[in-house]
Every structure is written in structure tokens, then in C-alpha cells.
LUMLUM-425773 format. One record per residue: residue number from 1; chain; z, y, x of N, C-alpha, C in turn. Coordinates in steps of 0.2 Angstrom, whole numbers, padded with zeros to 4 digits, m for minus. Atoms other than C-alpha are relative to their C-alpha. Example, Ala and Ser with C-alpha at 12.3 -4.5 7.8 and 13.67 -1.06 7.14 Angstrom:
% residues 2
<pos 1&unit A&n_pz 0000&n_py m0006&n_px 0004&ca_pz 0039&ca_py m0022&ca_px 0062&c_pz 0000&c_py 0006&c_px 0004>;
<pos 2&unit A&n_pz m0001&n_py m0006&n_px m0004&ca_pz 0036&ca_py m0005&ca_px 0068&c_pz 0003&c_py 0005&c_px m0004>;
//
This chain:
% residues 118
<pos 1&unit A&n_pz m0001&n_py 0000&n_px 0007&ca_pz 0453&ca_py 0357&ca_px 0521&c_pz 0005&c_py m0004&c_px m0002>;
<pos 2&unit A&n_pz m0005&n_py 0003&n_px 0003&ca_pz 0467&ca_py 0353&ca_px 0511&c_pz m0001&c_py m0006&c_px m0003>;
<pos 3&unit A&n_pz 0003&n_py 0005&n_px 0005&ca_pz 0469&ca_py 0339&ca_px 0500&c_pz 0000&c_py 0002&c_px m0007>;
<pos 4&unit A&n_pz 0003&n_py m0001&n_px 0007&ca_pz 0463&ca_py 0338&ca_px 0481&c_pz 0008&c_py 0000&c_px m0003>;
<pos 5&unit A&n_pz m0007&n_py 0000&n_px 0005&ca_pz 0477&ca_py 0342&ca_px 0468&c_pz 0001&c_py m0008&c_px m0002>;
<pos 6&unit A&n_pz m0002&n_py 0007&n_px 0004&ca_pz 0486&ca_py 0326&ca_px 0462&c_pz m0004&c_py m0001&c_px m0006>;
<pos 7&unit A&n_pz 0002&n_py 0002&n_px 0007&ca_pz 0475&ca_py 0318&ca_px 0449&c_pz m0008&c_py 0003&c_px 0000>;
<pos 8&unit A&n_pz 0005&n_py m0002&n_px m0002&ca_pz 0460&ca_py 0327&ca_px 0455&c_pz m0006&c_py m0001&c_px 0005>;
<pos 9&unit A&n_pz 0005&n_py 0002&n_px m0005&ca_pz 0443&ca_py 0323&ca_px 0464&c_pz m0001&c_py 0008&c_px 0004>;
<pos 10&unit A&n_pz 0002&n_py m0006&n_px m0004&ca_pz 0439&ca_py 0337&ca_px 0478&c_pz m0004&c_py 0004&c_px m0004>;
<pos 11&unit A&n_pz 0003&n_py m0005&n_px 0003&ca_pz 0433&ca_py 0352&ca_px 0470&c_pz m0001&c_py 0001&c_px m0008>;
<pos 12&unit A&n_pz 0001&n_py 0002&n_px 0007&ca_pz 0435&ca_py 0345&ca_px 0451&c_pz 0003&c_py 0007&c_px m0004>;
<pos 13&unit A&n_pz m0004&n_py m0006&n_px 0002&ca_pz 0448&ca_py 0359&ca_px 0447&c_pz m0005&c_py 0006&c_px 0001>;
<pos 14&unit A&n_pz 0005&n_py m0006&n_px m0002&ca_pz 0437&ca_py 0373&ca_px 0456&c_pz m0006&c_py 0000&c_px m0005>;
<pos 15&unit A&n_pz 0007&n_py 0001&n_px 0004&ca_pz 0421&ca_py 0366&ca_px 0446&c_pz 0002&c_py 0002&c_px m0007>;
<pos 16&unit A&n_pz m0003&n_py m0002&n_px 0007&ca_pz 0430&ca_py 0367&ca_px 0429&c_pz 0002&c_py 0006&c_px m0001>;
<pos 17&unit A&n_pz m0002&n_py m0006&n_px 0001&ca_pz 0437&ca_py 0383&ca_px 0432&c_pz m0005&c_py 0006&c_px 0000>;
<pos 18&unit A&n_pz 0006&n_py m0004&n_px 0001&ca_pz 0420&ca_py 0392&ca_px 0437&c_pz m0004&c_py m0001&c_px m0005>;
<pos 19&unit A&n_pz 0002&n_py 0002&n_px 0007&ca_pz 0413&ca_py 0383&ca_px 0421&c_pz 0002&c_py 0004&c_px m0005>;
<pos 20&unit A&n_pz m0004&n_py m0002&n_px 0006&ca_pz 0426&ca_py 0390&ca_px 0410&c_pz m0001&c_py 0008&c_px 0000>;
<pos 21&unit A&n_pz 0000&n_py m0008&n_px m0001&ca_pz 0426&ca_py 0408&ca_px 0417&c_pz m0007&c_py 0003&c_px 0000>;
<pos 22&unit A&n_pz 0008&n_py m0003&n_px m0001&ca_pz 0406&ca_py 0411&ca_px 0420&c_pz m0005&c_py m0004&c_px m0004>;
<pos 23&unit A&n_pz 0006&n_py 0004&n_px 0003&ca_pz 0397&ca_py 0397&ca_px 0412&c_pz m0005&c_py m0002&c_px 0005>;
<pos 24&unit A&n_pz 0003&n_py 0001&n_px m0005&ca_pz 0390&ca_py 0395&ca_px 0430&c_pz m0005&c_py 0006&c_px 0001>;
<pos 25&unit A&n_pz 0004&n_py m0007&n_px 0001&ca_pz 0382&ca_py 0413&ca_px 0427&c_pz 0002&c_py 0004&c_px 0007>;
<pos 26&unit A&n_pz m0003&n_py m0003&n_px m0006&ca_pz 0382&ca_py 0422&ca_px 0444&c_pz 0000&c_py 0007&c_px m0001>;
<pos 27&unit A&n_pz 0002&n_py m0006&n_px 0000&ca_pz 0378&ca_py 0438&ca_px 0436&c_pz 0003&c_py 0003&c_px m0007>;
<pos 28&unit A&n_pz m0005&n_py m0002&n_px 0005&ca_pz 0391&ca_py 0439&ca_px 0421&c_pz 0006&c_py 0004&c_px 0003>;
<pos 29&unit A&n_pz m0005&n_py m0005&n_px 0001&ca_pz 0403&ca_py 0454&ca_px 0419&c_pz 0004&c_py m0002&c_px m0006>;
<pos 30&unit A&n_pz m0005&n_py 0000&n_px 0006&ca_pz 0417&ca_py 0451&ca_px 0407&c_pz 0002&c_py 0007&c_px m0001>;
<pos 31&unit A&n_pz m0003&n_py m0007&n_px 0004&ca_pz 0425&ca_py 0465&ca_px 0395&c_pz 0006&c_py 0001&c_px 0007>;
<pos 32&unit A&n_pz m0005&n_py m0004&n_px m0006&ca_pz 0439&ca_py 0467&ca_px 0410&c_pz m0003&c_py 0001&c_px 0006>;
<pos 33&unit A&n_pz 0003&n_py m0002&n_px m0007&ca_pz 0426&ca_py 0470&ca_px 0423&c_pz 0001&c_py m0005&c_px 0006>;
<pos 34&unit A&n_pz 0000&n_py 0005&n_px m0003&ca_pz 0427&ca_py 0453&ca_px 0431&c_pz m0007&c_py m0003&c_px 0002>;
<pos 35&unit A&n_pz 0007&n_py 0001&n_px m0003&ca_pz 0411&ca_py 0449&ca_px 0440&c_pz m0002&c_py m0005&c_px 0003>;
<pos 36&unit A&n_pz 0002&n_py 0006&n_px m0003&ca_pz 0401&ca_py 0435&ca_px 0446&c_pz 0002&c_py m0006&c_px m0003>;
<pos 37&unit A&n_pz m0002&n_py 0007&n_px 0002&ca_pz 0402&ca_py 0416&ca_px 0445&c_pz 0008&c_py m0001&c_px 0001>;
<pos 38&unit A&n_pz m0008&n_py 0001&n_px m0001&ca_pz 0420&ca_py 0417&ca_px 0450&c_pz 0005&c_py 0005&c_px m0002>;
<pos 39&unit A&n_pz m0002&n_py m0003&n_px 0004&ca_pz 0424&ca_py 0431&ca_px 0439&c_pz 0007&c_py 0005&c_px 0004>;
<pos 40&unit A&n_pz m0004&n_py m0003&n_px m0004&ca_pz 0433&ca_py 0442&ca_px 0453&c_pz 0000&c_py 0007&c_px m0004>;
<pos 41&unit A&n_pz 0000&n_py m0007&n_px 0004&ca_pz 0440&ca_py 0460&ca_px 0446&c_pz m0002&c_py 0002&c_px 0008>;
<pos 42&unit A&n_pz 0001&n_py m0004&n_px m0006&ca_pz 0433&ca_py 0472&ca_px 0461&c_pz 0006&c_py 0000&c_px 0004>;
<pos 43&unit A&n_pz m0005&n_py 0000&n_px m0005&ca_pz 0450&ca_py 0476&ca_px 0468&c_pz 0002&c_py m0005&c_px 0003>;
<pos 44&unit A&n_pz m0002&n_py 0007&n_px m0003&ca_pz 0454&ca_py 0459&ca_px 0470&c_pz m0005&c_py m0003&c_px 0005>;
<pos 45&unit A&n_pz 0005&n_py 0002&n_px m0005&ca_pz 0438&ca_py 0455&ca_px 0478&c_pz 0000&c_py 0003&c_px 0006>;
<pos 46&unit A&n_pz 0000&n_py m0005&n_px m0007&ca_pz 0441&ca_py 0469&ca_px 0491&c_pz 0004&c_py m0003&c_px 0005>;
<pos 47&unit A&n_pz m0005&n_py 0002&n_px m0003&ca_pz 0456&ca_py 0460&ca_px 0497&c_pz m0001&c_py m0008&c_px 0003>;
<pos 48&unit A&n_pz 0000&n_py 0007&n_px m0001&ca_pz 0451&ca_py 0442&ca_px 0494&c_pz m0007&c_py m0002&c_px 0001>;
<pos 49&unit A&n_pz 0007&n_py 0004&n_px 0000&ca_pz 0433&ca_py 0440&ca_px 0495&c_pz m0002&c_py m0001&c_px 0008>;
<pos 50&unit A&n_pz 0002&n_py 0004&n_px m0006&ca_pz 0426&ca_py 0430&ca_px 0510&c_pz m0007&c_py 0000&c_px 0001>;
<pos 51&unit A&n_pz 0006&n_py 0001&n_px m0001&ca_pz 0410&ca_py 0428&ca_px 0518&c_pz m0002&c_py m0006&c_px 0000>;
<pos 52&unit A&n_pz 0000&n_py 0007&n_px 0000&ca_pz 0406&ca_py 0411&ca_px 0514&c_pz m0006&c_py m0003&c_px 0002>;
<pos 53&unit A&n_pz 0007&n_py 0004&n_px m0003&ca_pz 0388&ca_py 0408&ca_px 0520&c_pz m0002&c_py 0004&c_px 0007>;
<pos 54&unit A&n_pz 0000&n_py m0003&n_px m0007&ca_pz 0391&ca_py 0419&ca_px 0537&c_pz m0007&c_py 0004&c_px 0000>;
<pos 55&unit A&n_pz 0005&n_py m0006&n_px m0002&ca_pz 0378&ca_py 0432&ca_px 0533&c_pz 0001&c_py 0007&c_px 0002>;
<pos 56&unit A&n_pz m0002&n_py m0006&n_px m0002&ca_pz 0389&ca_py 0445&ca_px 0538&c_pz 0003&c_py 0005&c_px m0006>;
<pos 57&unit A&n_pz m0002&n_py m0005&n_px 0007&ca_pz 0393&ca_py 0452&ca_px 0519&c_pz 0003&c_py m0006&c_px m0004>;
<pos 58&unit A&n_pz m0004&n_py 0003&n_px 0005&ca_pz 0405&ca_py 0448&ca_px 0506&c_pz m0003&c_py 0003&c_px m0006>;
<pos 59&unit A&n_pz 0002&n_py 0000&n_px 0005&ca_pz 0395&ca_py 0447&ca_px 0492&c_pz 0003&c_py m0002&c_px m0008>;
<pos 60&unit A&n_pz m0003&n_py 0003&n_px 0006&ca_pz 0404&ca_py 0446&ca_px 0474&c_pz m0004&c_py m0004&c_px m0005>;
<pos 61&unit A&n_pz 0006&n_py 0002&n_px 0004&ca_pz 0386&ca_py 0442&ca_px 0466&c_pz m0002&c_py m0007&c_px 0002>;
<pos 62&unit A&n_pz 0003&n_py 0005&n_px m0003&ca_pz 0382&ca_py 0428&ca_px 0478&c_pz 0005&c_py m0006&c_px 0001>;
<pos 63&unit A&n_pz m0004&n_py 0005&n_px m0001&ca_pz 0389&ca_py 0411&ca_px 0475&c_pz 0003&c_py m0003&c_px 0005>;
<pos 64&unit A&n_pz m0001&n_py 0003&n_px m0007&ca_pz 0389&ca_py 0406&ca_px 0492&c_pz 0007&c_py 0003&c_px 0002>;
<pos 65&unit A&n_pz m0007&n_py m0004&n_px m0002&ca_pz 0403&ca_py 0419&ca_px 0494&c_pz 0005&c_py m0001&c_px m0006>;
<pos 66&unit A&n_pz m0005&n_py 0000&n_px 0006&ca_pz 0411&ca_py 0419&ca_px 0478&c_pz 0004&c_py m0006&c_px 0000>;
<pos 67&unit A&n_pz m0003&n_py 0006&n_px 0002&ca_pz 0415&ca_py 0400&ca_px 0477&c_pz 0004&c_py m0001&c_px 0005>;
<pos 68&unit A&n_pz m0005&n_py 0001&n_px m0006&ca_pz 0423&ca_py 0398&ca_px 0494&c_pz 0005&c_py 0006&c_px m0001>;
<pos 69&unit A&n_pz m0006&n_py m0005&n_px 0002&ca_pz 0432&ca_py 0415&ca_px 0489&c_pz 0005&c_py m0002&c_px m0005>;
<pos 70&unit A&n_pz m0005&n_py 0002&n_px 0006&ca_pz 0439&ca_py 0408&ca_px 0473&c_pz 0004&c_py m0006&c_px 0002>;
<pos 71&unit A&n_pz m0005&n_py 0005&n_px m0002&ca_pz 0445&ca_py 0392&ca_px 0482&c_pz 0006&c_py 0002&c_px 0005>;
<pos 72&unit A&n_pz m0004&n_py m0003&n_px m0005&ca_pz 0453&ca_py 0402&ca_px 0495&c_pz 0006&c_py 0004&c_px m0004>;
<pos 73&unit A&n_pz m0005&n_py m0002&n_px 0005&ca_pz 0462&ca_py 0412&ca_px 0482&c_pz 0003&c_py m0004&c_px m0005>;
<pos 74&unit A&n_pz m0005&n_py 0005&n_px 0005&ca_pz 0467&ca_py 0398&ca_px 0471&c_pz 0005&c_py m0003&c_px 0005>;
<pos 75&unit A&n_pz m0005&n_py 0003&n_px m0004&ca_pz 0475&ca_py 0391&ca_px 0486&c_pz 0006&c_py 0004&c_px 0002>;
<pos 76&unit A&n_pz m0005&n_py m0007&n_px m0002&ca_pz 0485&ca_py 0408&ca_px 0490&c_pz 0003&c_py 0000&c_px m0006>;
<pos 77&unit A&n_pz m0003&n_py m0001&n_px 0008&ca_pz 0490&ca_py 0408&ca_px 0472&c_pz 0005&c_py m0007&c_px m0001>;
<pos 78&unit A&n_pz m0004&n_py 0006&n_px 0000&ca_pz 0496&ca_py 0390&ca_px 0473&c_pz 0007&c_py m0001&c_px 0004>;
<pos 79&unit A&n_pz m0007&n_py 0000&n_px m0004&ca_pz 0509&ca_py 0394&ca_px 0487&c_pz 0004&c_py 0004&c_px m0003>;
<pos 80&unit A&n_pz m0005&n_py m0004&n_px 0004&ca_pz 0516&ca_py 0408&ca_px 0477&c_pz 0004&c_py m0004&c_px m0005>;
<pos 81&unit A&n_pz m0003&n_py 0003&n_px 0007&ca_pz 0520&ca_py 0396&ca_px 0462&c_pz 0003&c_py m0008&c_px 0004>;
<pos 82&unit A&n_pz m0001&n_py 0007&n_px m0002&ca_pz 0524&ca_py 0380&ca_px 0473&c_pz 0007&c_py m0002&c_px m0002>;
<pos 83&unit A&n_pz m0006&n_py 0001&n_px 0001&ca_pz 0542&ca_py 0380&ca_px 0470&c_pz 0002&c_py 0000&c_px m0007>;
<pos 84&unit A&n_pz 0001&n_py 0000&n_px 0006&ca_pz 0539&ca_py 0383&ca_px 0451&c_pz 0000&c_py m0007&c_px m0004>;
<pos 85&unit A&n_pz m0001&n_py 0008&n_px 0001&ca_pz 0545&ca_py 0367&ca_px 0442&c_pz m0007&c_py 0000&c_px m0006>;
<pos 86&unit A&n_pz 0006&n_py 0001&n_px 0005&ca_pz 0529&ca_py 0358&ca_px 0433&c_pz m0006&c_py 0000&c_px 0005>;
<pos 87&unit A&n_pz 0007&n_py 0002&n_px m0003&ca_pz 0511&ca_py 0355&ca_px 0437&c_pz m0003&c_py 0005&c_px 0003>;
<pos 88&unit A&n_pz 0004&n_py m0006&n_px m0003&ca_pz 0504&ca_py 0368&ca_px 0450&c_pz m0008&c_py 0001&c_px m0003>;
<pos 89&unit A&n_pz 0007&n_py m0002&n_px 0004&ca_pz 0486&ca_py 0366&ca_px 0442&c_pz 0002&c_py 0005&c_px m0006>;
<pos 90&unit A&n_pz m0001&n_py m0004&n_px 0005&ca_pz 0494&ca_py 0371&ca_px 0425&c_pz 0003&c_py 0006&c_px 0001>;
<pos 91&unit A&n_pz m0005&n_py m0006&n_px m0003&ca_pz 0506&ca_py 0385&ca_px 0433&c_pz m0006&c_py 0004&c_px 0001>;
<pos 92&unit A&n_pz 0006&n_py m0005&n_px m0003&ca_pz 0489&ca_py 0393&ca_px 0441&c_pz m0004&c_py 0002&c_px m0005>;
<pos 93&unit A&n_pz 0005&n_py 0000&n_px 0004&ca_pz 0478&ca_py 0390&ca_px 0425&c_pz 0001&c_py 0006&c_px m0005>;
<pos 94&unit A&n_pz 0000&n_py m0005&n_px 0004&ca_pz 0473&ca_py 0405&ca_px 0416&c_pz 0001&c_py m0002&c_px m0008>;
<pos 95&unit A&n_pz 0000&n_py 0001&n_px 0006&ca_pz 0477&ca_py 0408&ca_px 0398&c_pz m0001&c_py 0006&c_px m0005>;
<pos 96&unit A&n_pz 0000&n_py m0005&n_px 0005&ca_pz 0474&ca_py 0424&ca_px 0391&c_pz m0007&c_py 0004&c_px 0000>;
<pos 97&unit A&n_pz 0007&n_py m0004&n_px 0002&ca_pz 0456&ca_py 0433&ca_px 0394&c_pz m0005&c_py m0005&c_px m0003>;
<pos 98&unit A&n_pz 0006&n_py 0005&n_px 0003&ca_pz 0441&ca_py 0426&ca_px 0384&c_pz m0005&c_py 0002&c_px 0005>;
<pos 99&unit A&n_pz 0006&n_py 0000&n_px m0005&ca_pz 0427&ca_py 0421&ca_px 0396&c_pz m0007&c_py 0000&c_px m0004>;
<pos 100&unit A&n_pz 0007&n_py 0000&n_px 0005&ca_pz 0408&ca_py 0420&ca_px 0392&c_pz m0001&c_py m0006&c_px m0004>;
<pos 101&unit A&n_pz 0001&n_py 0006&n_px 0004&ca_pz 0410&ca_py 0402&ca_px 0386&c_pz 0005&c_py m0001&c_px m0006>;
<pos 102&unit A&n_pz m0004&n_py m0001&n_px 0004&ca_pz 0423&ca_py 0408&ca_px 0374&c_pz 0006&c_py m0003&c_px 0001>;
<pos 103&unit A&n_pz m0006&n_py 0003&n_px m0002&ca_pz 0438&ca_py 0400&ca_px 0384&c_pz 0004&c_py 0005&c_px 0004>;
<pos 104&unit A&n_pz m0003&n_py m0005&n_px m0003&ca_pz 0451&ca_py 0409&ca_px 0393&c_pz m0003&c_py 0000&c_px 0008>;
<pos 105&unit A&n_pz 0002&n_py m0002&n_px m0006&ca_pz 0446&ca_py 0417&ca_px 0410&c_pz 0005&c_py 0002&c_px 0004>;
<pos 106&unit A&n_pz m0004&n_py m0003&n_px m0006&ca_pz 0454&ca_py 0420&ca_px 0427&c_pz 0000&c_py 0008&c_px 0001>;
<pos 107&unit A&n_pz 0001&n_py m0005&n_px 0000&ca_pz 0449&ca_py 0437&ca_px 0425&c_pz 0009&c_py 0005&c_px 0001>;
<pos 108&unit A&n_pz m0007&n_py m0005&n_px 0000&ca_pz 0468&ca_py 0444&ca_px 0422&c_pz 0004&c_py m0003&c_px 0008>;
<pos 109&unit A&n_pz m0004&n_py 0002&n_px m0006&ca_pz 0476&ca_py 0433&ca_px 0437&c_pz m0004&c_py 0001&c_px 0006>;
<pos 110&unit A&n_pz 0004&n_py m0002&n_px m0006&ca_pz 0462&ca_py 0437&ca_px 0449&c_pz 0000&c_py 0009&c_px 0001>;
<pos 111&unit A&n_pz m0003&n_py m0007&n_px m0002&ca_pz 0469&ca_py 0455&ca_px 0448&c_pz 0004&c_py 0001&c_px 0006>;
<pos 112&unit A&n_pz m0004&n_py 0000&n_px m0004&ca_pz 0479&ca_py 0461&ca_px 0461&c_pz 0008&c_py m0001&c_px 0000>;
<pos 113&unit A&n_pz m0008&n_py 0003&n_px 0001&ca_pz 0495&ca_py 0455&ca_px 0454&c_pz 0001&c_py m0007&c_px 0002>;
<pos 114&unit A&n_pz m0001&n_py 0008&n_px m0003&ca_pz 0503&ca_py 0438&ca_px 0460&c_pz 0005&c_py m0001&c_px m0006>;
<pos 115&unit A&n_pz m0005&n_py 0005&n_px 0004&ca_pz 0512&ca_py 0427&ca_px 0449&c_pz 0006&c_py 0000&c_px 0002>;
<pos 116&unit A&n_pz m0007&n_py 0001&n_px m0002&ca_pz 0530&ca_py 0428&ca_px 0447&c_pz 0003&c_py m0007&c_px m0002>;
<pos 117&unit A&n_pz m0002&n_py 0006&n_px 0002&ca_pz 0540&ca_py 0413&ca_px 0448&c_pz 0007&c_py 0001&c_px m0004>;
<pos 118&unit A&n_pz m0006&n_py m0002&n_px 0005&ca_pz 0554&ca_py 0413&ca_px 0434&c_pz 0005&c_py m0006&c_px m0001>;
//
């Protein structure tokens, strides 16, 4: 396992992200069709979802699969923006889609699009 982002305890950024995106509701569906506790778009889940609990299934609705998938995908996104000036956590933070808690959701960045470094 990698090191936590500077200024964060292990898992704290991911926990905050999941709370903001889904309010910890594993059955929530956003208006953008992002699903589950980690708010993956189905096309993105198809390529980035993992079998986190080893039961042989990659289940978008199962937190035991979705949470490790979110962590893995966040690490992948961080690699794409590692050379962008500024804080990696801020660069990867969502800004656009309202989530179930009334805050922004990562539904948009969890599409098949990759962030562009400018």
C-alpha cells in the first residue's frame, strides 16, 4: 500500500470523498447515473471496478468491492496529474456534479474521461 497524501491520515481523503459522494449509501444512484457508495458510472466501473472481497464478482453495489475500486481509481487519476502544479488532492477533487449530500460528486471524474494536464 502506498503512503497517504501529505497532511492526511491513511484513508481520510477517501472516507471524505465517499461521504460527500454518497452519504455512505451503497444503494444511491445520482442523476448522472453514478451508482453505489463510490458513485461509479457503469462504463467506468466496467474498466476500473475490482473484486475487493475475493468473491469472484465485481459488484458496483457492494462496498467491499466499490471502496477498494475507488481507492485504486483515485491512485490512477493521481498518476495522471502528478506533474500538474499544486496539491494533488485538490487537483483530483470533484467540483461539478451535485451529490446526494448536496455537495459536489465525483460522478463526472469517474467517467471514462481522464483529467487533462494544462
